MARLUM-217426 format. One record per residue: residue number from 0; x, y, z of N, C-alpha, C in turn; residue in one letter. Coordinates in Angstrom, 1 decimal. Atoms other than C-alpha are relative to their C-alpha. Layout:
BEGIN
  pos      nu      nv      nw     cau     cav     caw      cu      cv      cw  code
  NUM       X       Y       Z       X       Y       Z       X       Y       Z     A
...
This chain:
BEGIN
  pos      nu      nv      nw     cau     cav     caw      cu      cv      cw  code
    0    -0.5     0.4     1.3     3.5     5.1    13.0    -1.1    -0.9    -0.7     M
    1     0.9     0.7     0.8     1.3     3.8    10.2     0.6    -1.3    -0.5     K
    2    -0.4     1.3     0.5     1.7     0.1     9.3    -0.6    -0.2    -1.3     E
    3     0.6     0.1     1.4     1.3    -0.3     5.5     0.6    -1.3    -0.6     I
    4    -0.4     1.2     0.8     1.5    -3.5     3.5    -0.4     0.2    -1.4     K
    5     0.4    -0.1     1.4     1.6    -3.4    -0.3     0.1    -1.4    -0.5     V
    6     0.1     1.3     0.4     0.4    -6.6    -1.7     0.1    -0.1    -1.5     L
    7    -0.2     0.2     1.5     1.6    -7.7    -5.2     1.2    -0.9    -0.3     G
    8    -1.0     1.0     0.3     3.9   -10.0    -7.0     1.3     0.6    -0.5     T
    9    -1.3    -0.6     0.4     6.6    -7.5    -7.8    -0.1     0.8    -1.3     G
   10     0.2    -0.7     1.3     5.1    -5.8   -10.9     0.4     1.5     0.2     C
   11    -0.4    -1.4     0.0     6.0    -2.2   -11.9    -1.0     0.8     0.8     A
   12     1.1    -0.8    -0.7     2.6    -0.9   -10.5     0.2    -0.2     1.5     K
   13    -0.3     0.2    -1.4     3.5    -2.5    -7.1     1.1     0.9     0.5     C
   14    -1.2    -0.8    -0.4     6.9    -0.8    -7.0    -0.3     1.5     0.0     K
   15     0.4    -1.4     0.1     5.4     2.5    -8.1    -0.9     0.4     1.2     N
   16     0.8    -0.2    -1.2     2.8     2.2    -5.3     0.8     0.2     1.2     T
   17    -0.9    -0.2    -1.2     5.5     1.8    -2.7     0.7     1.3     0.0     I
   18    -0.8    -1.3     0.2     7.5     4.7    -4.1    -0.9     1.2     0.3     A
   19     0.9    -1.2    -0.2     4.4     7.0    -4.1    -0.4     0.1     1.5     L
   20     0.4    -0.1    -1.5     3.4     6.1    -0.5     1.2     0.6     0.8     I
   21    -1.2    -0.5    -0.7     7.0     6.8     0.6     0.1     1.5    -0.2     Q
   22    -0.1    -1.5     0.3     7.0    10.2    -1.2    -1.0     0.8     0.8     Q
   23     1.0    -0.7    -0.7     3.7    11.2     0.3     0.3     0.1     1.5     V
   24    -0.3     0.0    -1.5     4.7    10.1     3.8     1.1     1.0     0.3     A
   25    -1.0    -0.9    -0.3     7.9    12.1     3.6    -0.5     1.5    -0.1     E
   26     0.5    -1.4     0.2     6.1    15.2     2.2    -0.9     0.4     1.1     A
   27     1.0    -0.4    -1.1     3.5    15.1     5.0     0.6    -0.2     1.4     T
   28    -0.6     0.2    -1.3     5.9    14.1     7.8    -0.6    -1.1     0.8     G
   29     0.6     1.1    -0.7     4.0    10.9     8.7     1.0    -1.2    -0.1     V
   30    -0.9     1.1    -0.1     6.1     8.0     9.9    -0.8    -1.3    -0.5     A
   31     0.6     1.2     0.5     5.3     4.8     8.0     1.0    -1.2     0.0     V
   32    -0.7     1.2     0.2     6.5     1.2     8.0    -0.6    -0.7    -1.1     N
   33     0.6     0.6     1.2     6.0    -0.3     4.6     0.6    -1.4    -0.2     I
   34    -0.4     1.3     0.2     6.1    -4.0     4.1    -0.5    -0.5    -1.3     E
   35     0.4     0.5     1.3     6.0    -5.7     0.7    -0.4    -1.5     0.2     K
   36     0.5     1.3     0.0     3.9    -8.9     0.5    -0.1    -0.6    -1.4     I
   37    -0.1     0.5     1.4     4.7   -11.0    -2.6    -0.5    -1.4    -0.2     E
   38     0.5     1.4     0.1     3.6   -14.5    -1.8    -1.5     0.0    -0.3     E
   39     1.4     0.0     0.4     0.3   -15.3    -3.5    -0.9    -0.5     1.1     L
   40     0.9     0.5    -1.1    -1.1   -17.3    -0.6    -0.2     1.1     1.1     R
   41     0.1    -1.0    -1.0    -0.4   -14.4     1.7    -0.9     1.1    -0.5     D
   42     0.9    -1.0     0.6    -2.1   -12.0    -0.7    -1.4    -0.4     0.1     I
   43     1.4     0.4     0.0    -5.2   -14.1    -1.0    -0.6    -0.2     1.4     T
   44     0.5     0.0    -1.4    -5.4   -14.4     2.8    -0.7     1.3     0.4     N
   45     0.6    -1.3    -0.2    -6.4   -10.7     2.7    -1.3     0.1    -0.8     Y
   46     1.2     0.0     0.9    -9.2   -11.6     0.2     0.2     0.9    -1.2     G
   47    -0.3    -0.8     1.1    -7.5    -9.6    -2.5     0.2    -0.8    -1.3     V
   48     0.0     0.7     1.3    -8.0   -10.7    -6.1     0.7     0.8    -1.1     M
   49    -0.7    -0.8     0.9    -6.3    -7.8    -7.9     1.0     0.9     0.7     S
   50    -1.1    -0.7    -0.6    -3.0    -6.1    -7.2     0.4     1.1    -0.9     T
   51    -0.5    -0.1    -1.4    -1.4    -3.9    -6.2    -1.2     0.3     0.9     P
   52     1.0    -0.3    -1.1    -3.4    -3.7    -3.0     0.7     0.6     1.2     A
   53    -0.6    -0.7    -1.2    -2.7    -1.6     0.1    -0.8    -0.4     1.2     V
   54     0.6     0.3    -1.3    -3.4    -2.7     3.7     0.6     1.0     0.9     V
   55    -0.4    -1.1    -1.0    -3.3     0.1     6.3    -0.5    -0.4     1.3     L
   56     0.3     0.4    -1.4    -3.1    -0.9     9.9    -1.0    -1.2     0.1     D
   57     0.7     1.3     0.0    -4.5    -4.4     9.1    -1.3     0.0    -0.8     G
   58     1.2    -0.1     0.8    -7.4    -3.2     6.8     0.3     0.3    -1.4     K
   59    -0.2    -0.3     1.5    -7.5    -3.4     3.0    -0.7     1.3    -0.3     V
   60     0.6    -1.3     0.4    -8.0     0.1     1.8     0.0     0.3    -1.5     V
   61    -0.1    -0.2     1.4    -7.2    -0.2    -1.9     0.4    -1.3    -0.7     H
   62    -0.4     1.2     0.8    -7.0    -2.9    -4.6    -0.1     0.4    -1.5     T
   63     0.1    -0.1     1.4    -6.3    -3.0    -8.3     0.5     1.2    -0.7     G
   64    -0.6    -1.1     0.8    -4.0    -0.2    -9.4     0.7     0.9     1.0     G
   65    -0.8    -0.9    -0.8    -1.8     2.6    -8.2    -1.0     1.0     0.6     I
   66     0.9    -1.0    -0.6    -3.7     4.8    -5.7     0.4     1.4    -0.3     P
   67    -0.3    -1.4     0.3    -3.9     8.5    -6.2     0.7     0.6     1.2     S
   68    -0.7    -0.7    -1.1    -1.7    10.9    -4.2    -1.0     0.5     1.0     R
   69     1.1    -0.5    -0.9    -4.9    12.4    -2.7    -0.5    -1.1     0.9     D
   70     0.5     1.1    -0.8    -6.1     9.0    -1.5     1.0    -0.4     1.0     K
   71    -1.1     0.4    -0.9    -2.7     8.2     0.1     0.0     1.1     1.1     I
   72     0.0    -1.0    -1.0    -2.8    11.6     1.9    -1.1    -0.2     1.0     E
   73     1.1     0.3    -0.9    -6.2    10.8     3.3     0.3    -1.1     0.9     Q
   74    -0.3     1.2    -0.9    -5.0     7.4     4.6     1.0     0.5     1.1     W
   75    -1.0    -0.4    -1.0    -2.0     9.0     6.3    -0.4     1.0     1.0     L
   76     0.5    -1.0    -0.9    -3.9    11.8     7.9    -1.1    -0.4     0.9     N
   77     1.0     0.5    -0.9    -6.4     9.6     9.7     0.6    -0.8     1.1     H
């Protein structure tokens, strides 16, 4: 199971990022556990300055916008 954290303060882009990751995971049959991190101090602990950001298995893999479907598929297939 992939551990995914979406870092963001609750904006529409953050919510869309979560929804897109869930859609891709379901379409590819990959089990994911998605956690939303909204506390600013928790977000900055990852060294992230622009949101939404995505952390996959403890590593920041994306910052500053909604990731593409192709990019999410790449994350889930590794």
